[in-house]
C-alpha positions as CSV (number, residue, x, y, z in Angstrom):
1,M,17.2,4.7,-2.5
2,S,16.8,7.6,-0.1
3,R,15.4,7.0,3.4
4,I,12.3,9.0,2.5
5,S,11.5,6.7,-0.5
6,E,12.2,3.6,1.6
7,K,9.8,4.8,4.2
8,Q,7.2,5.6,1.5
9,A,7.6,2.2,-0.1
10,Y,7.4,0.4,3.3
11,K,4.3,2.4,4.3
12,W,2.7,1.6,1.0
13,L,3.4,-2.1,1.4
14,M,1.9,-2.1,4.9
15,G,-1.2,-0.3,3.5
16,Q,-1.8,-3.2,1.2
17,L,-2.4,-5.7,4.0
18,S,-6.1,-5.1,4.7
19,P,-7.4,-7.9,2.4
20,T,-5.1,-10.5,4.0
21,R,-5.1,-9.5,7.6
22,S,-7.0,-12.6,8.8
23,W,-4.4,-14.9,7.2
24,L,-1.5,-13.0,8.7
25,M,-3.2,-13.1,12.2
26,A,-3.7,-16.9,11.7
27,S,0.0,-17.3,10.8
28,I,1.1,-15.3,13.9
29,A,-1.3,-17.3,16.1
30,L,0.1,-20.6,14.9
31,G,3.7,-19.4,15.4
32,L,2.8,-18.3,18.9
33,I,1.2,-21.7,19.7
34,N,4.3,-23.4,18.3
35,G,6.5,-21.4,20.7
36,L,4.3,-22.2,23.7
37,L,4.4,-25.9,22.7
38,F,8.2,-25.7,22.6
39,L,8.2,-24.5,26.2
40,A,6.1,-27.5,27.2
41,Q,8.4,-29.8,25.1
42,A,11.6,-28.3,26.8
43,A,10.1,-28.7,30.3
44,L,9.1,-32.3,29.6
45,L,12.6,-33.2,28.2
46,A,14.3,-31.5,31.1
47,K,12.0,-33.3,33.5
48,I,12.7,-36.7,31.9
49,I,16.5,-36.3,31.9
50,H,16.4,-34.9,35.5
51,Q,14.4,-37.9,36.8
52,M,16.5,-40.5,34.9
53,V,19.8,-39.0,36.0
54,M,19.2,-37.5,39.4
55,E,16.4,-39.6,40.7
56,D,17.1,-43.0,39.0
57,T,13.5,-43.2,37.7
58,L,12.8,-46.2,35.5
59,R,12.1,-45.6,31.9
60,E,9.0,-47.6,32.0
61,S,7.4,-45.1,34.4
62,L,8.2,-42.3,32.0
63,V,6.2,-43.7,29.0
64,N,3.5,-41.2,29.4
65,D,6.0,-38.3,29.3
66,F,7.6,-39.7,26.2
67,L,4.2,-40.1,24.5
68,L,3.3,-36.6,25.5
69,T,6.6,-35.3,24.1
70,G,5.9,-37.1,20.8
71,G,2.4,-35.6,20.7
72,I,3.8,-32.1,21.2
73,I,6.4,-32.6,18.5
74,A,3.6,-33.7,16.1
75,L,1.5,-30.6,17.1
76,R,4.4,-28.3,16.4
77,A,4.9,-29.9,13.0
78,L,1.2,-29.3,12.3
79,C,1.6,-25.6,13.5
80,H,4.6,-25.2,11.2
81,W,2.6,-26.6,8.3
82,G,-0.3,-24.3,9.1
83,R,2.0,-21.3,9.1
84,E,3.3,-22.1,5.7
85,I,-0.2,-22.5,4.3
86,T,-1.6,-19.3,5.9
87,G,1.5,-17.3,5.0
88,F,1.3,-18.5,1.4
89,R,-2.3,-17.5,1.1
90,A,-1.6,-14.1,2.6
91,G,1.2,-13.5,0.0
92,L,-1.0,-14.8,-2.8
93,I,-3.8,-12.4,-2.1
94,I,-1.5,-9.4,-1.9
95,K,0.3,-10.4,-5.1
96,E,-2.9,-10.8,-7.0
97,S,-4.1,-7.4,-5.8
98,I,-0.8,-5.6,-6.7
99,R,-0.6,-7.3,-10.1
100,G,-4.2,-6.2,-10.8
101,A,-3.3,-2.6,-9.7
102,I,-0.3,-2.6,-12.0
103,L,-2.2,-3.9,-15.0
104,N,-5.1,-1.5,-14.3
105,K,-2.7,1.4,-14.1
106,L,-1.0,0.5,-17.3
107,K,-4.4,0.3,-18.9
108,A,-5.4,3.7,-17.6
109,L,-2.1,5.3,-18.6
110,G,-2.4,3.8,-22.1
111,P,0.0,2.8,-24.9
112,L,2.1,5.9,-24.8
113,V,3.4,5.1,-21.3
114,I,3.7,1.4,-22.1
115,A,5.9,2.3,-25.1
116,E,8.4,4.1,-22.8
117,Q,9.9,0.7,-21.8
118,P,10.3,-2.6,-23.6
119,A,7.7,-5.3,-23.0
120,G,10.3,-7.4,-21.1
121,S,10.7,-4.6,-18.5
122,W,7.0,-4.5,-17.8
123,S,6.8,-8.3,-17.6
124,T,9.7,-8.3,-15.2
125,M,7.8,-5.8,-13.0
126,V,4.5,-7.7,-13.1
127,V,6.1,-11.2,-12.6
128,E,9.5,-11.0,-10.9
129,Q,9.2,-7.9,-8.8
130,V,5.7,-8.7,-7.5
131,E,6.9,-12.2,-6.7
132,E,9.6,-10.7,-4.4
133,L,6.8,-9.6,-2.1
134,Q,5.9,-13.2,-1.2
135,D,8.5,-13.8,1.5
136,F,8.0,-10.4,3.0
137,I,4.3,-10.9,3.5
138,A,4.4,-14.7,4.3
139,R,7.4,-14.8,6.5
140,Y,8.8,-11.4,7.5
141,L,5.6,-9.8,8.8
142,P,4.5,-12.7,11.0
143,Q,8.1,-13.1,12.2
144,M,8.2,-9.5,13.3
145,A,5.4,-10.2,15.8
146,L,6.8,-13.5,16.9
147,A,10.3,-12.0,17.4
148,V,8.8,-9.8,20.1
149,M,6.3,-12.2,21.7
150,I,8.2,-15.5,22.0
151,P,11.4,-14.0,23.5
152,L,9.3,-11.9,25.9
153,I,7.4,-15.1,27.0
154,I,10.8,-16.9,27.5
155,I,12.1,-14.0,29.6
156,V,9.0,-14.1,31.8
157,V,9.5,-17.8,32.3
158,A,13.3,-17.6,32.8
159,F,13.5,-14.8,35.4
160,P,11.6,-16.6,38.2
161,M,13.9,-19.6,37.7
162,N,17.2,-17.8,37.4
163,W,17.6,-14.0,37.2
164,T,21.1,-14.3,35.8
165,A,19.9,-16.3,32.8
166,G,17.1,-13.8,32.3
167,L,19.6,-10.9,32.3
168,I,21.8,-12.7,29.8
169,F,18.8,-13.1,27.5
170,L,17.7,-9.5,28.0
171,G,21.2,-8.1,27.5
172,T,22.2,-10.0,24.4
173,A,18.9,-10.0,22.5
174,P,19.2,-6.3,21.2
175,L,22.5,-7.1,19.4
176,I,20.7,-9.0,16.6
177,P,18.1,-6.3,15.6
178,V,20.7,-3.5,15.9
179,F,22.9,-5.3,13.4
180,M,19.9,-6.0,11.2
181,A,19.1,-2.3,11.0
182,L,22.7,-1.5,10.1
183,V,22.7,-4.0,7.3
184,G,19.2,-3.0,6.1
185,M,20.4,0.5,5.3
186,K,22.5,-0.9,2.5
187,A,20.4,-3.9,1.5
188,A,17.3,-1.9,0.2
189,E,19.5,0.2,-2.1
190,A,21.3,-2.8,-3.4
191,N,18.1,-4.6,-4.1
192,R,16.6,-1.6,-5.9
193,R,19.7,-1.4,-8.2
194,N,19.4,-5.2,-8.7
195,F,15.8,-4.8,-9.8
196,Q,16.6,-2.0,-12.2
197,A,19.4,-4.1,-13.8
198,L,16.9,-7.1,-14.1
199,N,14.4,-4.8,-15.8
200,R,16.9,-3.6,-18.3
201,L,18.1,-7.2,-19.0
202,G,14.6,-8.5,-19.3
203,G,13.5,-5.8,-21.8
204,F,16.8,-6.0,-23.7
205,F,16.6,-9.8,-24.1
206,L,13.0,-10.0,-25.1
207,D,13.3,-7.2,-27.7
208,R,16.4,-8.8,-29.3
209,L,14.8,-12.2,-29.2
210,Q,11.8,-10.9,-31.1
211,G,14.0,-9.2,-33.7
212,M,16.5,-12.0,-34.1
213,E,15.8,-12.6,-37.8
214,T,16.2,-8.9,-38.5
215,L,19.5,-8.7,-36.6
216,R,20.8,-11.6,-38.6
217,L,19.8,-10.1,-41.9
218,F,21.6,-6.8,-41.1
219,K,24.6,-8.6,-39.5
220,R,24.1,-7.1,-36.1
221,A,24.0,-10.3,-34.1
222,R,27.6,-10.1,-32.9
223,Y,27.1,-6.5,-31.6
224,E,23.9,-7.3,-29.9
225,H,25.5,-10.4,-28.4
226,Q,28.1,-8.2,-26.8
227,S,25.4,-5.8,-25.6
228,L,23.5,-8.7,-24.0
229,E,26.8,-9.8,-22.4
230,W,27.3,-6.4,-20.9
231,A,23.7,-6.2,-19.5
232,S,24.1,-9.7,-18.1
233,E,27.4,-8.9,-16.4
234,D,25.8,-5.8,-14.9
235,F,23.0,-7.9,-13.5
236,R,25.5,-10.5,-12.2
237,H,27.5,-7.8,-10.4
238,K,24.5,-6.3,-8.7
239,T,23.1,-9.7,-7.8
240,M,26.5,-10.6,-6.1
241,Q,26.3,-7.3,-4.1
242,V,22.9,-8.4,-2.8
243,L,24.1,-11.9,-2.0
244,R,27.2,-10.5,-0.3
245,L,25.0,-8.5,2.1
246,A,22.7,-11.4,2.7
247,F,25.5,-13.9,3.6
248,L,27.3,-11.2,5.7
249,S,24.1,-10.5,7.7
250,S,23.4,-14.2,8.2
251,T,26.9,-15.0,9.4
252,V,27.1,-12.2,11.9
253,L,23.6,-12.9,13.2
254,E,24.5,-16.6,13.8
255,F,27.7,-15.4,15.5
256,F,25.9,-13.2,18.0
257,A,23.3,-15.9,18.7
258,S,26.0,-18.6,19.2
259,V,28.1,-16.3,21.5
260,S,25.0,-15.5,23.6
261,I,24.1,-19.2,24.0
262,A,27.7,-19.9,24.9
263,I,27.7,-17.3,27.7
264,L,24.6,-18.9,29.2
265,A,26.2,-22.4,28.9
266,V,29.4,-21.2,30.6
267,Y,27.4,-19.6,33.4
268,L,25.4,-22.8,34.0
269,G,28.5,-25.0,33.8
270,M,30.3,-22.8,36.4
271,S,27.2,-22.9,38.6
272,F,27.1,-26.8,38.4
273,L,30.7,-26.9,39.4
274,G,30.1,-24.6,42.4
275,Y,32.2,-21.6,41.1
276,L,29.2,-19.3,40.7
277,N,26.6,-19.2,43.4
278,F,24.3,-16.4,42.3
279,G,21.2,-16.1,40.1
280,S,19.0,-18.9,41.6
281,Y,17.7,-16.9,44.5
282,G,19.9,-18.9,46.9
283,A,18.4,-22.3,45.9
284,G,21.2,-23.4,43.6
285,V,20.9,-24.5,39.9
286,S,19.4,-27.9,39.6
287,L,19.9,-30.2,36.6
288,Y,16.2,-29.6,35.6
289,T,16.7,-25.8,35.7
290,G,20.0,-25.9,33.8
291,L,18.7,-28.2,31.1
292,F,15.4,-26.3,30.7
293,L,17.2,-22.9,30.4
294,L,19.8,-24.4,27.9
295,L,17.0,-25.8,25.8
296,L,15.2,-22.4,25.9
297,A,18.3,-20.5,24.8
298,P,18.3,-21.5,21.1
299,E,14.6,-21.0,20.9
300,F,14.9,-17.5,22.6
301,Y,17.3,-16.4,19.8
302,Q,15.6,-18.4,17.0
303,P,12.8,-15.9,16.3
304,L,15.4,-13.1,16.1
305,R,17.6,-15.2,13.8
306,D,14.6,-16.0,11.6
307,L,13.7,-12.3,11.5
308,G,17.3,-11.6,10.5
309,T,17.1,-14.2,7.8
310,H,13.8,-12.8,6.5
311,Y,15.1,-9.2,6.8
312,H,16.7,-9.7,3.4
313,A,13.2,-10.4,2.1
314,K,12.1,-7.1,3.5
315,S,14.9,-5.3,1.7
316,K,14.0,-7.0,-1.6
317,A,10.3,-6.2,-1.1
318,V,11.0,-2.5,-0.4
319,G,13.3,-2.3,-3.4
320,A,10.6,-3.8,-5.6
321,A,7.9,-1.7,-4.1
322,E,9.8,1.5,-4.8
323,L,9.8,0.8,-8.5
324,I,6.1,-0.4,-8.5
325,L,5.1,2.7,-6.5
326,E,6.8,5.0,-9.1
327,L,4.4,3.5,-11.7
328,L,1.3,3.6,-9.5
329,N,1.9,7.2,-8.6
330,R,2.1,8.4,-12.2
331,E,-0.7,10.8,-12.9
332,E,-3.4,9.8,-15.4
333,S,-4.8,12.2,-17.9
334,E,-6.7,14.8,-15.8
335,R,-8.8,15.6,-18.8
336,H,-10.3,12.1,-18.9
337,Q,-11.8,11.6,-15.5
338,G,-15.4,12.2,-16.5
339,K,-18.4,10.1,-15.6
340,E,-20.8,10.8,-18.5
341,T,-21.8,8.0,-20.8
342,L,-22.9,7.6,-24.4
343,A,-25.6,5.3,-25.6
344,L,-24.2,2.2,-27.4
345,E,-26.2,3.0,-30.5
346,A,-25.4,6.7,-30.7
347,P,-23.5,7.6,-33.9
348,V,-20.1,9.2,-33.4
349,S,-19.3,12.6,-34.8
350,I,-16.2,14.4,-33.8
351,A,-15.6,18.2,-33.6
352,A,-12.3,19.7,-32.4
353,D,-11.9,23.4,-31.6
354,S,-8.4,25.0,-30.9
355,L,-7.0,21.5,-30.0
356,T,-3.5,21.7,-28.7
357,V,-1.4,18.9,-27.2
358,Q,1.8,19.6,-25.4
359,G,4.7,17.1,-25.3
360,S,5.7,15.5,-22.0
361,A,7.6,17.5,-19.4
362,G,6.7,20.8,-21.0
363,G,8.2,19.9,-24.4
364,R,7.2,21.4,-27.7
365,A,3.6,21.3,-28.8
366,L,2.7,18.1,-30.7
367,L,-0.5,19.5,-32.0
368,K,-1.2,23.3,-32.4
369,D,-4.6,24.9,-32.5
370,L,-6.4,22.3,-34.6
371,S,-10.0,22.9,-35.6
372,F,-12.0,20.4,-37.7
373,S,-15.1,18.3,-37.7
374,I,-15.9,14.7,-38.8
375,G,-19.5,13.7,-39.4
376,A,-21.0,10.5,-38.2
377,G,-20.3,7.7,-40.7
378,E,-17.7,9.7,-42.6
379,R,-14.5,8.1,-43.9
380,V,-11.5,10.3,-43.1
381,A,-7.9,9.9,-44.0
382,I,-5.2,11.6,-41.9
383,I,-2.0,12.1,-43.9
384,G,1.3,13.9,-43.5
385,P,5.0,13.3,-43.2
386,S,6.5,11.4,-40.2
387,G,6.4,13.4,-37.0
388,A,3.5,15.6,-38.3
389,G,1.3,14.6,-35.3
390,K,-1.0,11.9,-36.9
391,S,-0.5,9.3,-34.1
392,T,-0.8,12.0,-31.5
393,L,-4.1,13.1,-32.9
394,V,-5.6,9.6,-32.8
395,N,-4.2,8.9,-29.4
396,T,-5.8,12.1,-28.1
397,L,-9.1,11.0,-29.6
398,M,-8.8,7.7,-27.8
399,G,-8.1,9.5,-24.5
400,F,-4.4,8.9,-24.0
401,W,-3.2,12.5,-24.2
402,N,-4.0,15.6,-22.1
403,Y,-5.1,18.4,-24.3
404,Q,-6.1,22.1,-24.4
405,G,-9.1,23.3,-26.3
406,D,-12.3,21.3,-26.9
407,I,-13.2,17.9,-28.4
408,K,-16.8,16.9,-28.7
409,V,-17.8,13.4,-29.7
410,A,-21.5,12.7,-30.4
411,G,-22.2,16.2,-29.0
412,E,-20.6,15.5,-25.7
413,N,-17.3,16.9,-24.3
414,L,-14.7,14.2,-24.4
415,S,-13.3,15.3,-21.1
416,D,-16.7,14.7,-19.5
417,L,-17.0,11.1,-20.7
418,S,-16.1,8.0,-18.9
419,M,-13.1,6.6,-20.8
420,D,-14.2,3.0,-20.3
421,N,-17.6,3.9,-21.8
422,W,-16.0,5.8,-24.6
423,R,-13.5,3.2,-25.6
424,K,-16.3,0.5,-25.8
425,R,-17.4,2.4,-28.9
426,I,-13.9,2.4,-30.5
427,A,-12.0,-0.3,-32.4
428,W,-8.4,0.2,-33.3
429,L,-6.1,-1.6,-35.7
430,G,-2.4,-0.8,-36.1
431,Q,0.2,-1.8,-38.7
432,Q,1.7,-4.5,-36.4
433,P,-1.1,-7.1,-35.8
434,L,-1.1,-8.6,-32.3
435,I,-1.5,-12.4,-32.4
436,I,-1.4,-14.2,-29.1
437,H,-0.5,-17.9,-28.5
438,G,-4.0,-19.4,-28.7
439,T,-6.6,-20.6,-31.1
440,V,-8.2,-18.6,-33.9
441,Y,-11.3,-18.3,-31.8
442,E,-9.4,-16.9,-28.8
443,N,-7.5,-14.4,-31.0
444,V,-10.8,-13.0,-32.4
445,S,-12.9,-13.1,-29.2
446,F,-10.0,-11.8,-27.1
447,G,-11.6,-12.4,-23.8
448,R,-15.1,-11.2,-24.8
449,D,-18.2,-13.4,-24.6
450,L,-18.6,-14.1,-28.3
451,D,-20.1,-17.3,-29.7
452,E,-18.8,-19.2,-32.6
453,S,-21.2,-17.7,-35.1
454,Q,-20.1,-14.1,-34.2
455,V,-16.5,-15.1,-34.6
456,K,-17.1,-16.7,-38.0
457,L,-19.1,-13.6,-39.1
458,A,-16.3,-11.3,-38.1
459,L,-13.8,-13.5,-40.0
460,A,-15.9,-13.5,-43.1
461,R,-16.3,-9.7,-43.0
462,A,-12.5,-9.4,-42.6
463,Q,-11.9,-11.6,-45.7
464,A,-10.2,-14.1,-43.3
465,M,-12.4,-17.3,-43.7
466,E,-10.0,-18.7,-46.3
467,I,-7.3,-18.6,-43.6
468,V,-9.4,-20.6,-41.2
469,E,-10.3,-23.1,-43.9
470,Q,-6.6,-23.8,-44.6
471,L,-5.8,-24.5,-41.0
472,P,-6.1,-28.1,-39.8
473,D,-8.6,-27.5,-36.9
474,G,-10.5,-24.5,-38.2
475,L,-11.4,-22.1,-35.4
476,N,-9.6,-24.4,-32.9
477,S,-6.3,-24.2,-34.8
478,L,-3.5,-22.9,-32.6
479,L,-1.8,-19.7,-33.7
480,Q,1.8,-19.0,-32.6
481,E,2.9,-15.9,-30.7
482,Q,3.2,-12.9,-32.9
483,G,1.6,-14.9,-35.8
484,G,4.6,-17.1,-36.4
485,N,2.6,-19.6,-38.5
486,L,0.8,-16.8,-40.5
487,S,1.9,-14.3,-43.1
488,V,1.7,-10.6,-42.1
489,G,-1.4,-10.2,-44.3
490,Q,-3.2,-13.1,-42.7
491,A,-2.3,-11.9,-39.2
492,Q,-3.6,-8.4,-40.1
493,R,-6.9,-9.9,-41.3
494,I,-7.3,-11.9,-38.1
495,A,-6.6,-8.7,-36.1
496,L,-9.2,-6.8,-38.2
497,A,-11.8,-9.5,-37.5
498,R,-11.1,-9.0,-33.8
499,A,-11.6,-5.2,-34.2
500,I,-15.0,-5.6,-35.9
501,A,-16.3,-8.7,-34.0
502,E,-18.6,-6.4,-32.0
503,P,-20.5,-3.4,-33.4
504,V,-18.5,-0.1,-32.9
505,K,-19.3,3.4,-33.9
506,L,-15.7,4.6,-34.4
507,L,-12.9,2.6,-36.2
508,I,-9.4,4.0,-36.0
509,L,-6.8,2.5,-38.4
510,D,-3.1,3.3,-38.0
511,E,-1.3,2.3,-41.2
512,P,-3.3,-0.9,-41.5
513,T,-1.8,-2.0,-44.9
514,A,1.8,-0.5,-44.5
515,S,3.4,-4.0,-44.3
516,L,1.2,-5.8,-46.8
517,D,1.6,-6.9,-50.4
518,S,-0.9,-5.7,-53.0
519,Y,-3.0,-8.9,-52.7
520,N,-3.4,-8.7,-49.0
521,E,-3.9,-4.9,-49.1
522,R,-6.8,-5.4,-51.5
523,L,-8.4,-7.9,-49.2
524,V,-8.1,-5.6,-46.2
525,L,-9.4,-2.7,-48.2
526,D,-12.4,-4.7,-49.4
527,A,-13.1,-5.7,-45.7
528,L,-13.0,-2.0,-44.7
529,E,-15.4,-1.0,-47.5
530,A,-17.9,-3.5,-46.2
531,I,-18.0,-1.9,-42.7
532,D,-21.3,-0.6,-41.4
533,P,-21.9,2.8,-43.1
534,E,-23.0,4.3,-39.8
535,C,-19.5,3.6,-38.4
536,T,-17.1,6.5,-38.5
537,V,-13.7,5.5,-39.9
538,I,-10.5,7.4,-39.3
539,T,-7.4,6.1,-41.2
540,V,-3.8,7.2,-40.8
541,T,-2.2,6.2,-44.1
542,H,0.5,6.8,-46.7
543,R,-1.3,4.7,-49.3
544,L,-2.8,6.4,-52.4
545,K,-5.4,3.7,-52.8
546,Q,-6.7,4.3,-49.3
547,I,-6.6,8.1,-49.6
548,D,-8.7,8.0,-52.9
549,S,-11.4,5.9,-51.3
550,M,-12.0,8.4,-48.4
551,N,-14.7,11.0,-48.1
552,R,-12.3,13.5,-46.5
553,V,-8.6,14.1,-46.0
554,L,-7.0,16.0,-43.1
555,M,-3.3,16.8,-43.7
556,L,-1.0,17.6,-40.8
557,E,2.5,19.3,-40.9
558,N,4.5,20.0,-37.8
559,G,1.4,19.5,-35.6
560,Q,-0.7,22.0,-37.6
561,L,-3.7,21.3,-39.9
562,V,-2.6,22.5,-43.4
563,A,-5.4,20.9,-45.5
564,D,-9.0,19.7,-45.1
565,G,-11.3,18.6,-47.9
566,S,-12.1,15.8,-50.3
567,P,-9.2,13.9,-51.9
568,Q,-10.2,15.2,-55.4
569,S,-10.4,18.9,-54.5
570,L,-7.2,18.8,-52.4
571,K,-5.2,17.2,-55.3
572,Q,-6.1,20.2,-57.4
573,D,-6.1,23.1,-55.0
574,S,-3.8,22.3,-52.1
575,A,0.0,22.7,-52.6
576,P,1.0,20.7,-49.5
577,V,-1.3,17.8,-50.6
578,K,0.0,17.9,-54.1
579,A,3.6,17.7,-52.9
580,F,2.8,14.9,-50.5
581,M,1.0,12.9,-53.2
582,A,3.8,13.3,-55.6
583,G,6.2,12.0,-52.9
584,L,4.0,9.0,-52.4
585,K,3.8,8.2,-56.1
586,G,7.6,8.3,-56.3
587,S,8.1,6.1,-53.3
588,L,8.7,2.3,-53.4
589,D,5.7,1.7,-51.2
590,D,3.2,2.0,-54.1
591,E,3.3,0.1,-57.2
């Protein structure tokens, strides 16, 4: 990672702290109180030992001092517990905020961006990488303040007692942060590479796990096993690089702190023996002063050592933030930032004029100068060979592609509409039905406030009530992830029920029966025919039965509109449609 990107990531992380500033201040305050209590504890211990050794004070007369020392220790434990709680709360708030920002960004960018990486990579970012921010927020940031305040207080206390001890503290303290900075230059880059390897491994593993049966059928399990082994070895290698830096930094920091304490101990020992007679302003070093300073020495370096320990958390957080920031900085479609809204009951007509869509990074045009119109309530099939631009067209209508030209929906420019408002009028169903681990009710309602009667009505309209009746607990029956306890046809009908559970004015279907047998295809088609006649339906399909049931057909080739008309007229008059239909009849997909 370059220094510029490190600074940007760190600045962005610091900019996320506003919601949790009070928790961080509480953590710092508790740490400072803990440090002040230690000063009192050290003074009491030095006083007790000095009185017992040098003044022959009876232990019975020191009971109050012992009790006070015990009370201070208990208060310090309470402060430490409070720091853990406040730090955890601070980290939790920031993690929730950043996870929400990531998910909202992915929602705004749409399925085209999500498809660029495997699902495992996105889940790794949302779970693992965001989790790495916890120690940075909960421990490193408060420790930064304490690493300045507590040593400064100890120096202020030490100098009036012994200026030599104060100079030892002052002279040796910078060694620790200087070495931390040197290690940190390499640590952030190592952590960034480690997160990238973890993303690759997570995405690779999840994809192969989901396709395990297919890999076995095509005898590719051994090859994928080797590929997984290579990805795991790459992650292991990069993890060991991070750990090597962490252990190296911890060892050297402990070394510097130990040497510094030893220097002070040697000075005090020589002073007790009478070999050194400077530093105490001519008064000599008493046992109380020596013990007090020796007890302060570990505490003086402890905040710096803790900061060094947590510095690794900073490196991990910066490495994670750099990858998160790359996603959050991606530009959304500039053509879809409007604020206009449509009435929920408004019928949806679509008119495109000179519609052109460019590929990413200035690539070839995916759609070229398309002009067509679709009336409200019309059933339209979009056909064409693979790569013709069918999916690009429907994704553009849903607001996931930038475009040139004009698109009007219900008489309004699509670019002027609020995408949240527009998408509330759209339902979409693809060829791979999404089934989550949850009940039938949860799969149909999908987070919406639907009552049981609405869910049952949607299932009935989707020809799916027979599925529910066969399940042991009806609507409360648990469905497995990706529909493991359903057939593809059953899963598709559950997904269709989800799409039509609430009234919509535009239904977009992307190959909804591509993976179905004739029985399930017929059930899905029957369900589609029963949809509200005021709902506009656009279907991307290669199935002759679906094409024949449509009012209109739009045929695309190489991103261009080559045919537009009714199925019957195009079969007679359009050469491209005739050739396409002949190919469908000869394919194995249709019986």
